N, C-alpha and C positions, 0 to 999 in steps of 0.2 A: 359034636365037631370041635376040634382043637385045630390051633394053629401050629405050625411046625416051625423050627429055626429057618429052614430052608425057603419057607414061604414068606417068613419076614425078610430074609434077605433079598429075595425077589422082588418083594414090594418096595424095598428100600433101594433096589437099582432102578425100577421104574420111575421112582421118584427123584432119582438122582442124590440119593442121601448116602453117606458113608457111615456105616455102623461099625463101632468096634465089637469084638467077639462077645464082650461083658454086656454091651448094649442090646445085641442080638437077644441074648440070654433073657435080660430084663424086659424087653419089648414082648418076647413071646410069652413070658410069664404074666404081663400085664394083659396082653390081648387075650389070653386064655381065660384070665380072672373075668373080663367084661363079658365074654362069651358065657362063662357059668352063670354070671348075673342074669343075662338075658334068659337062659334057660329056666331059671328059678322065677323069673316074671312071666314066661309063657306057661308055668305049670299052675299059676294062680286061676281060679276058676271065678269068671266074672259072668254073673247071670245075665241072659239075654237083654238088651235094652239099657245097659249100664248099672245094673244092680239096683234098681228101684230108687236111684237119687232122682229127686224132684228137682227139675231145674229152676224153680223158685227157691229152693233152700240154699243155692250157691250164693257165693259173695257178690255183692253188687260189682258190676264193671264200671269204669270210667267212661265217659262219652268218646267215641273214637273221632275226635276232632283235632286238626292240627293245631299247634300252638308253638310258642316260642320256646326254646330250650332254657330252663331256667338256669342252667350252667354256662350259656353262651355269653361271652364278652365282646363287646365290640372292640375292633382291633386297637382304637386309639387309646383304649384303656390298658393295653398291653405294651406300648411302646412308649419309651422316655421322650421321645420327640416324634412329632406328627405333622405333616404339611401337605394339606389338599388332598387327603386320602392316600397318601403314601409315607411309609416308614422313613425316617432321615436318621443317618448314621453319620459317626465321624468320618472325615475325610482320610484318605491313606496318606502316610508321610509323604509319599512319591508324588501327591498331589496338591500338597499344602498350598504351594502357589497361586492354584487356580482357584477361584471362588466356586462355591457349588450353585449350580442354578436353582432357582425357587421354581416352584410347579408353574406358576403361571409364565415362567421363561422358557419352558421346555418346549422343543419342537413337538407339535401334533403328530400323531401317526395315522 
């Protein structure tokens, strides 16, 4: 199975992508390369039952339990100014005459 430039243009039109002629050629070449690779994988003979691999020989898996993301940071650590759960930013020059309300002075919604 091979992808033609017409098929690439058709799929691009469905996705509302505008491809230049050189992009169509490149995309056709890349997609055909992927399909050739899939054909090579299909040709690999794998014995029934996974090729005799014992599940006990596999690498141990971590427990599937929810945990905090180690890269997650509290929003307050990312903000130069933080007031009662809100980021605070400098006032606009056009509003400099008005004082900024504090969190406890804001109307409740």
